[in-house]
C-alpha positions in Angstrom: 9.7 47.1 -24.6 13.0 45.9 -23.3 16.3 46.9 -24.9 17.3 43.3 -25.6 16.1 41.7 -28.9 15.1 38.1 -28.9 16.3 36.2 -32.0 13.0 34.3 -32.3 10.9 37.4 -32.6 9.9 39.2 -35.8 10.3 42.9 -36.0 7.3 44.5 -37.7 6.9 47.8 -39.5 4.3 50.4 -38.7 2.1 49.4 -41.6 2.0 45.7 -40.4 1.0 46.8 -36.9 -1.6 49.1 -38.3 -3.1 46.3 -40.3 -3.2 44.0 -37.2 -4.8 46.6 -35.0 -7.0 48.2 -37.6 -5.8 51.8 -37.0 -4.1 54.5 -39.1 -0.3 55.1 -39.0 -0.8 58.5 -37.4 -2.9 56.9 -34.6 -0.1 54.3 -34.1 2.5 57.1 -33.8 0.3 59.0 -31.3 -0.3 55.9 -29.2 3.4 55.0 -29.3 4.5 58.5 -28.2 2.0 58.4 -25.3 3.2 55.0 -24.2 6.8 56.1 -24.5 6.1 59.2 -22.3 4.6 56.7 -19.7 7.9 54.7 -19.8 7.4 52.0 -22.3 10.3 51.4 -24.6 9.9 50.4 -28.3 12.7 49.2 -30.5 14.3 52.1 -32.3 16.9 51.6 -35.1 19.9 53.9 -35.9 17.8 56.2 -37.9 15.3 56.7 -35.1 12.5 54.6 -36.7 10.4 52.5 -34.5 10.0 48.7 -35.0 7.4 46.6 -33.2 7.7 43.2 -31.8 4.8 40.9 -30.9 4.9 42.1 -27.3 4.5 45.7 -28.5 1.4 44.8 -30.5 -0.1 43.1 -27.3 0.7 46.2 -25.3 -0.8 48.5 -27.9 -3.9 46.3 -28.2 -4.3 46.4 -24.4 -3.9 50.2 -24.5 -6.7 50.5 -27.0 -9.0 48.2 -24.9 -8.4 50.2 -21.8 -9.0 53.6 -23.5 -12.2 52.4 -25.0 -13.7 50.7 -21.9 -13.4 53.5 -19.4 -13.6 57.3 -19.0 -9.8 57.7 -18.9 -7.6 60.1 -20.7 -5.0 58.6 -23.1 -2.3 59.4 -20.5 -4.2 57.6 -17.7 -4.8 54.6 -20.1 -1.0 54.5 -20.8 -0.3 54.5 -17.0 -2.8 51.7 -16.5 -1.1 49.7 -19.3 2.4 50.3 -17.8 1.1 49.0 -14.5 -0.3 45.9 -16.3 3.0 45.4 -18.1 5.0 45.5 -14.9 2.6 43.3 -13.1 2.3 40.6 -15.8 5.7 40.9 -17.4 4.1 40.8 -20.8 6.8 43.0 -22.4 9.7 40.9 -21.1 8.8 37.4 -22.4 7.0 36.0 -25.4 7.3 32.3 -26.1 8.9 31.4 -29.3 7.5 28.7 -31.5 10.1 26.1 -30.5 9.2 26.5 -26.8 5.5 26.2 -27.7 5.9 23.0 -29.7 8.0 21.5 -26.9 5.3 22.3 -24.4 2.7 20.8 -26.6 4.8 17.8 -27.2 5.2 17.3 -23.5 1.5 17.7 -23.0 0.8 15.1 -25.7 3.3 12.8 -24.2 1.7 13.1 -20.8 -1.7 12.5 -22.3 -0.4 9.4 -24.1 1.0 8.1 -20.8 -2.4 8.7 -19.1 -4.2 6.9 -21.8 -1.9 4.0 -21.6 -2.4 3.8 -17.8 -6.2 3.9 -18.3 -6.0 1.1 -20.9 -4.0 -1.0 -18.4 -6.6 -0.3 -15.7 -9.4 -1.2 -18.1 -7.7 -4.5 -19.0 -7.4 -5.3 -15.3 -11.0 -4.5 -14.7 -12.1 -6.6 -17.6 -10.1 -9.5 -16.2 -11.7 -9.1 -12.8 -15.2 -9.0 -14.4 -14.4 -12.2 -16.3 -13.3 -13.9 -13.1 -16.4 -12.7 -11.3 -18.6 -14.0 -14.2 -16.9 -17.4 -14.0 -17.4 -17.6 -10.2 -21.1 -16.7 -10.6 -21.6 -19.3 -13.3 -19.8 -22.0 -11.3 -21.9 -21.1 -8.2 -25.1 -21.3 -10.1 -24.1 -24.7 -11.7 -23.3 -26.1 -8.2 -26.6 -24.8 -6.8 -28.5 -26.3 -9.7 -26.7 -29.7 -9.3 -27.5 -29.7 -5.5 -31.1 -28.8 -6.2 -31.5 -31.6 -8.7 -29.9 -34.1 -6.3 -32.2 -33.0 -3.5 -35.2 -33.4 -5.9 -34.1 -36.9 -6.9 -33.6 -37.9 -3.3 -37.0 -36.5 -2.4 -38.6 -38.4 -5.3 -36.8 -41.6 -4.2 -38.0 -41.2 -0.6 -41.6 -40.7 -1.8 -41.4 -43.8 -3.9 -40.0 -45.8 -1.0 -42.7 -44.5 1.3 -45.4 -45.4 -1.3 -43.9 -48.8 -1.9 -43.7 -49.4 1.9 -47.4 -48.5 2.2 -48.3 -50.7 -0.6 -46.4 -53.6 0.9 -48.0 -53.0 4.2 -51.4 -53.0 2.6 -50.7 -56.4 1.0 -49.7 -57.9 4.3 -52.9 -56.9 6.0 -55.5 -59.5 5.7 -58.8 -59.3 4.0 -60.8 -58.4 7.1 -58.3 -55.6 8.1 -58.6 -54.1 4.7 -62.3 -54.4 4.8 -62.7 -52.8 8.2 -59.9 -50.2 7.8 -57.7 -51.4 10.6 
């Protein structure tokens, strides 16, 4: 690990790390020594005892995964882990809980803003749909009124034609009606 100690991190003892990783303390000592030989730095107190931070547990877990998944020696797995640590900067930074909660609060705030924008858009769309529905209803009403007016005019015209024919028929004389002229 790095020489600097972050205040937000918890220093764990070997028994805690062993419980987390499901290994024996002798195995943990062996893995820690191999990683130290590869260049990894663990926290060591004044008495020479190792303490483990969250980053160290992540590195140890990665070491265990690499050594199980391939035909590597423990030293080769340690070198692979060191390359991974340098590439991903895992050992340098671990977010503390305050940073995580701030990030989640920012995400929640962004989601709330997005939901509010979508609600405004939905309101606008509903208003447009209402206007469109009114326009359709008014257009249908006007069409129906014009159709009824045309039907009435057509009926009146037919009545007038029938009345005119009847009147013409009365004007013709008896003989014209009799002979169809």
